[in-house]
C-alpha positions in Angstrom: -60.7 -12.2 -25.6 -63.0 -9.6 -25.4 -63.0 -9.1 -29.2 -62.9 -12.4 -29.6 -66.4 -13.0 -27.7 -67.6 -9.7 -29.3 -67.2 -11.3 -33.1 -68.2 -14.8 -31.6 -71.6 -13.1 -30.7 -72.1 -11.3 -33.7 -72.0 -13.9 -35.9 -74.6 -15.4 -34.1 -77.2 -12.5 -34.0 -77.7 -11.0 -37.4 -79.3 -7.7 -35.9 -76.0 -6.9 -33.9 -74.3 -7.3 -37.1 -76.7 -4.9 -38.7 -76.4 -2.4 -35.2 -72.3 -2.9 -34.9 -71.7 -2.4 -38.7 -73.8 0.5 -39.2 -72.0 2.1 -36.0 -68.9 1.2 -37.0 -69.2 2.6 -40.5 -71.1 6.1 -39.0 -68.3 6.2 -36.9 -65.4 5.6 -39.7 -67.4 8.0 -42.3 -67.9 10.9 -39.7 -64.2 10.6 -39.1 -63.6 10.9 -42.6 -65.3 14.5 -42.4 -62.5 15.5 -39.9 -60.1 15.6 -42.7 -62.5 17.1 -45.5 -64.9 19.8 -43.9 -62.9 21.8 -40.8 -61.3 24.1 -42.8 -64.8 25.5 -43.7 -65.7 26.6 -40.4 -62.9 28.9 -40.4 -63.2 32.8 -42.3 -59.7 33.5 -43.1 -60.2 37.1 -42.6 -61.7 37.9 -45.5 -58.3 37.2 -47.5 -58.7 37.5 -51.2 -56.5 36.1 -54.3 -56.6 37.8 -57.6 -60.2 39.5 -56.4 -61.8 36.2 -55.3 -62.2 35.1 -51.7 -59.4 32.9 -50.1 -61.5 30.7 -48.7 -63.7 29.9 -52.2 -60.3 29.4 -53.7 -60.1 26.3 -51.1 -63.7 25.2 -51.8 -63.0 25.1 -55.4 -59.5 23.4 -55.5 -60.4 21.0 -52.9 -64.2 19.6 -54.3 -62.1 19.5 -57.6 -59.8 17.0 -56.3 -62.8 15.4 -54.6 -64.4 15.4 -57.9 -61.4 13.7 -59.5 -61.5 11.5 -57.1 -65.1 10.0 -57.6 -64.4 10.1 -62.0 -61.4 7.5 -60.9 -63.8 5.6 -58.6 -66.4 4.5 -61.3 -64.1 1.8 -62.2 -61.7 1.7 -59.1 -64.4 0.9 -56.7 -66.5 -1.0 -58.8 -63.1 -3.5 -59.3 -61.6 -3.2 -55.5 -61.4 -6.3 -53.9 -62.6 -6.6 -50.1 -59.0 -7.7 -49.2 -57.9 -4.3 -49.9 -60.5 -2.5 -48.1 -58.6 -1.9 -44.3 -55.2 -0.9 -46.6 -56.9 1.3 -48.9 -58.9 3.3 -46.3 -55.7 3.9 -44.2 -53.7 4.9 -47.6 -56.4 7.5 -48.3 -56.9 9.0 -45.2 -52.7 9.3 -44.2 -52.5 11.0 -47.8 -55.2 13.6 -46.7 -54.1 14.2 -43.5 -50.5 14.5 -45.0 -52.1 17.4 -47.5 -53.7 19.2 -44.1 -49.8 19.4 -42.7 -48.7 20.7 -46.0 -51.7 23.4 -46.0 -50.2 24.3 -42.3 -47.0 24.3 -43.0 -46.9 26.7 -46.2 -48.1 30.1 -46.0 -51.4 31.3 -47.7 -52.4 31.5 -50.3 -49.2 29.4 -51.5 -51.1 26.6 -49.6 -53.8 26.3 -51.5 -52.6 23.5 -54.1 -52.6 21.5 -50.9 -56.4 21.3 -50.7 -56.6 20.0 -53.7 -54.0 17.3 -52.7 -56.3 16.8 -49.8 -59.9 16.2 -51.5 -58.0 14.1 -54.3 -58.2 10.6 -52.1 -61.1 11.6 -50.1 -63.6 11.0 -52.7 -62.8 6.8 -52.9 -63.7 7.0 -48.9 -67.1 6.0 -49.1 -67.2 3.1 -51.8 -64.8 1.2 -49.3 -67.0 2.0 -46.6 -70.4 1.0 -48.7 -69.0 -1.7 -49.7 -68.6 -3.7 -46.2 -72.3 -3.4 -46.0 -74.0 -4.0 -49.4 -75.9 -7.0 -50.1 -77.3 -7.9 -47.1 -80.9 -7.9 -45.6 -80.1 -5.1 -43.2 -78.4 -2.8 -45.5 -80.5 -0.3 -45.5 -80.2 0.2 -41.4 -76.7 -0.1 -41.7 -76.4 2.2 -44.7 -78.7 4.7 -43.2 -76.4 4.7 -39.7 -73.5 5.3 -42.1 -75.2 8.1 -44.0 -76.4 9.6 -40.9 -72.7 10.7 -40.6 -73.2 12.8 -43.6 -74.9 14.9 -41.8 -73.4 15.0 -38.1 -70.0 14.8 -39.1 -69.6 17.5 -41.3 -71.4 19.8 -38.1 -69.9 18.4 -35.4 -66.4 18.4 -36.7 -67.0 22.7 -37.7 -68.2 22.8 -34.3 -64.6 21.2 -33.4 -62.7 23.4 -35.5 -64.2 26.5 -34.3 -63.7 25.5 -30.5 -60.1 24.8 -31.4 -60.0 28.0 -32.9 -61.8 30.0 -30.1 -60.6 27.9 -26.9 -57.6 27.0 -27.9 -56.0 29.8 -29.9 -55.2 27.4 -32.8 -54.7 28.9 -35.9 -57.0 28.6 -39.1 -54.3 27.1 -41.2 -53.1 24.8 -38.3 -56.9 23.9 -37.0 -57.8 21.6 -40.0 -54.7 19.1 -39.5 -55.3 19.2 -35.5 -58.9 18.6 -36.0 -57.9 15.6 -38.0 -55.6 14.3 -35.4 -58.4 14.0 -33.0 -60.2 11.6 -35.1 -57.4 9.4 -36.6 -58.1 6.8 -32.8 -61.8 6.6 -34.2 -60.8 5.7 -37.6 -58.6 3.1 -36.7 -61.1 1.8 -34.3 -63.8 2.1 -36.9 -61.9 0.3 -39.4 -61.0 -2.7 -36.9 -64.5 -3.6 -36.5 -65.6 -3.4 -40.3 -62.9 -5.7 -41.3 -64.2 -8.5 -38.7 -67.7 -8.6 -39.9 -69.0 -12.0 -41.2 -69.2 -11.8 -45.2 -73.3 -11.5 -46.5 -75.0 -15.5 -45.8 -76.8 -17.5 -48.1 -80.1 -15.8 -46.8 -78.5 -12.3 -47.7 -77.5 -13.4 -51.3 -81.1 -14.9 -52.0 -82.7 -11.4 -50.6 -80.4 -9.5 -52.4 -78.1 -10.4 -55.3 -74.5 -11.6 -55.1 -72.2 -8.7 -54.8 -69.1 -9.0 -57.0 -66.0 -6.6 -58.7 -67.3 -5.5 -61.9 -64.7 -6.0 -64.9 -65.6 -3.6 -68.4 -67.8 -5.7 -70.2 -69.8 -6.3 -66.8 -69.8 -2.1 -66.6 -71.0 -1.6 -70.4 -73.4 -4.2 -70.0 -75.3 -2.8 -67.1 -75.3 0.5 -68.5 -76.7 -0.5 -71.8 -79.5 -1.8 -69.5 -80.6 1.0 -67.8 -79.4 3.9 -69.5 -82.1 6.0 -69.4 -82.9 5.8 -65.8 -79.6 6.0 -64.9 -79.4 9.2 -66.9 -82.5 10.7 -65.0 -80.9 9.4 -61.4 -77.6 11.3 -62.3 -79.9 14.8 -63.4 -81.9 14.4 -60.0 -78.1 13.7 -58.2 -76.6 16.6 -59.2 -79.5 18.7 -58.3 -78.8 17.2 -54.9 -75.5 17.8 -54.4 -75.4 21.3 -56.1 -77.5 22.5 -53.3 -76.7 20.2 -50.1 -72.8 20.7 -51.1 -73.1 24.5 -51.3 -75.2 24.5 -47.8 -72.6 22.4 -46.3 -69.5 24.2 -47.6 -70.4 27.6 -47.2 -72.9 27.3 -44.0 -70.8 29.9 -41.8 -71.5 32.7 -44.8 -74.8 31.3 -44.3 -75.2 32.0 -41.3 -73.1 35.0 -40.7 -75.8 36.8 -43.3 -78.8 35.4 -40.9 -77.3 37.0 -38.0 -75.7 33.8 -36.3 -72.1 34.2 -37.4 -69.3 32.9 -35.0 -71.7 31.0 -33.3 -70.1 27.4 -32.8 -73.1 25.9 -31.5 -75.5 26.5 -34.8 -73.9 23.9 -36.7 -74.6 21.2 -34.4 -77.9 22.7 -33.5 -79.3 22.3 -37.0 -77.5 19.0 -38.3 -78.6 16.7 -35.3 -81.9 16.3 -35.3 -81.6 16.4 -39.1 -79.7 13.1 -39.0 -81.7 11.7 -36.4 -84.9 12.3 -38.1 -83.8 11.1 -41.5 -81.8 8.2 -39.9 -85.1 6.9 -38.5 -87.0 7.2 -41.8 -84.5 5.8 -44.0 -83.6 2.9 -41.6 -87.2 1.9 -41.5 -87.5 1.0 -45.0 -85.7 -1.9 -43.9 -88.9 -3.6 -43.3 -90.2 -3.8 -47.0 -89.0 -6.8 -47.9 -89.9 -6.5 -51.9 -87.5 -4.8 -53.5 -89.7 -3.4 -56.3 -91.7 -1.5 -53.5 -88.8 -0.7 -51.6 -87.3 0.6 -54.8 -90.5 3.1 -55.0 -90.5 4.1 -51.7 -87.1 5.5 -52.2 -88.8 7.6 -55.0 -91.2 9.1 -52.6 -88.8 9.9 -50.2 -86.6 11.7 -52.7 -89.9 13.5 -54.1 -91.0 14.2 -50.4 -87.1 15.7 -49.8 -87.2 18.2 -52.6 -90.9 19.2 -51.7 -89.8 19.8 -48.2 -86.7 21.9 -49.4 -88.9 24.3 -51.4 -91.7 24.5 -49.0 -89.2 25.9 -46.3 -87.6 28.4 -48.7 -91.3 29.7 -49.7 -92.3 30.1 -46.0 -89.1 31.6 -45.0 -89.1 34.1 -47.8 -92.9 35.0 -46.8 -91.7 35.3 -43.2 -93.4 32.8 -41.6 -90.8 31.0 -40.4 -87.2 32.1 -38.5 -83.5 31.2 -40.1 -83.2 28.3 -38.0 -86.0 27.1 -38.9 -85.7 27.4 -42.5 -82.4 26.0 -42.7 -83.2 23.0 -40.1 -86.2 22.2 -42.4 -84.5 22.9 -46.2 -81.2 20.5 -44.4 -83.9 18.3 -43.4 -85.6 18.0 -47.2 -82.1 17.8 -49.0 -80.9 15.0 -47.0 -83.9 12.8 -46.7 -83.6 12.9 -50.9 -80.0 12.6 -50.7 -79.1 9.8 -48.3 -81.7 7.3 -50.0 -79.1 7.7 -53.1 -76.5 7.0 -51.1 -78.1 4.1 -48.5 -80.9 2.3 -50.5 -81.7 3.5 -53.7 -79.2 1.5 -55.6 -79.2 -1.4 -53.1 -82.7 -2.0 -53.9 -82.5 -1.6 -57.7 -79.6 -4.0 -58.0 -81.6 -6.6 -55.7 -85.3 -5.8 -57.8 -83.5 -6.5 -61.1 -80.9 -9.6 -59.6 -77.8 -7.7 -61.1 -74.4 -9.4 -59.9 -72.2 -6.4 -59.3 -72.0 -3.9 -56.6 -73.5 -0.3 -55.7 -70.0 1.6 -55.9 -70.3 1.5 -59.7 -73.2 3.4 -60.1 -72.8 5.7 -57.2 -69.7 6.9 -58.6 -71.2 7.6 -62.0 -73.9 10.0 -59.9 -71.1 11.5 -57.6 -68.5 12.6 -59.9 -71.6 13.9 -61.7 -72.8 15.7 -58.9 -69.3 17.4 -57.8 -68.9 18.5 -61.3 -71.9 20.3 -60.8 -71.1 21.7 -57.4 -67.5 23.2 -59.1 -69.7 24.7 -61.9 -72.0 26.2 -59.3 -69.8 27.7 -57.3 -67.8 29.1 -60.2 -70.7 30.8 -61.9 -71.6 32.5 -58.5 -68.0 33.8 -58.3 -67.2 34.7 -61.7 -70.5 34.9 -63.5 -71.0 38.9 -61.8 -73.2 37.6 -59.5 -74.1 40.0 -56.4 -76.3 37.9 -54.6 -75.6 37.3 -50.9 -74.8 33.5 -49.6 -78.0 32.9 -47.8 -79.7 34.7 -51.4 -78.0 32.7 -53.6 -78.9 29.3 -51.5 -82.7 30.2 -51.3 -82.4 30.5 -55.3 -80.9 27.1 -55.6 -83.0 25.2 -53.7 -86.2 26.6 -55.6 -84.9 26.1 -58.6 -82.8 22.6 -58.6 -85.5 20.9 -56.0 -88.0 22.1 -58.6 -86.5 20.4 -61.3 -85.4 17.3 -59.0 -88.9 16.6 -58.2 -89.9 16.3 -62.2 -87.4 14.1 -62.9 -88.0 11.4 -59.4 -91.4 11.3 -61.2 -90.6 10.5 -64.2 -87.6 7.8 -62.8 -90.3 6.2 -60.8 -92.6 5.6 -63.5 -89.4 4.4 -65.8 -88.5 1.8 -63.2 -91.7 0.5 -62.3 -92.3 0.2 -66.0 -89.4 -1.8 -66.8 -90.0 -3.8 -63.4 -93.2 -4.8 -64.7 -92.2 -5.5 -68.3 -89.5 -7.8 -66.9 -92.2 -9.5 -65.0 -91.6 -8.6 -61.7 -94.7 -9.6 -59.7 -95.2 -8.9 -55.9 -92.4 -11.2 -54.2 -91.0 -12.8 -57.1 -87.5 -11.0 -58.2 -86.8 -10.7 -62.0 -84.8 -12.9 -63.9 -80.9 -12.2 -64.3 
């Protein structure tokens, strides 16, 4: 009876839909991190395989699986039907959890391939969940809530993993599986709520365009129409993914270099304030009704995020801010640039040009490219003869790739604004299909 009443109330109040959907998406995606990121909180005793740190092998193979999942998702997520989402989500999470069981049962280093299997389904999860949210007037708010889990979820599950090892003496290899166990129930509840959301209404469709599966012909036409812009988006997103993913995967090593190794609280200490700030800023873009203006605002946020990351790193290198301030501010900048791509940028791009399709297709082109770059950078650090510390390598990566990202973002803004104007997208008037 409670669930029936809740569902009825939701349908009568659009803001209730936004808040409940955003909360459920946040909980679902944060729970996904419990199956992906806990192992990064462990150091694995400095074990080496073929002269390379064992943990580096784990990161590489999991990111490879995750990357391949993103590549497959370019077409698979673009074509997925709504009725299959909950069943698909359960299957993806279940497969990754079983892989963690294999990781726990098989002795190291022979358990390394299980991290590849663990990452293989998880790259699809974002597209399945975001499919519930896109094409609505409140998508920015919902998407911002979901994307806050990128920041909070990773930090929280690493804190949980370290707590299990320190307080409950769970071994490093069993810790990821048990962490996942703790988050199965929250994932189930969140999925149930998402499944019972009402579909976008007529006003949503009028404001944001119809969101439908995209077949091969539709995808080719979309690429032909926006190819220069998509190329710039992908390049900027690669720069972001490489830097953000390195910071996330090797946070324990970076903190160790900075004198905070083994501190379980440090992950949440820096990530929770970042999540709150980015959530508030990104969610407020929902008040901009004009889609072209909102698309330009997204470019401003992305450029600003890159600039903050560069500025924080410069201040740290000159001894003007402490390590916690540096990691916090640089992380805030990276996520301020990263979250719009995952929550609002493509939503407003489709709405500006009245494209009938879905966000998943273009997002997975960017994501798969980003994780290819992430794998390449890790390989270069480990096999390219570089002897930099984790913290120094992170600083150099921020300065180089964020600078490139700022330039690309400026050119991207000019491209999309010019294309919209040529298509006669006037203030408050959407372009023709």
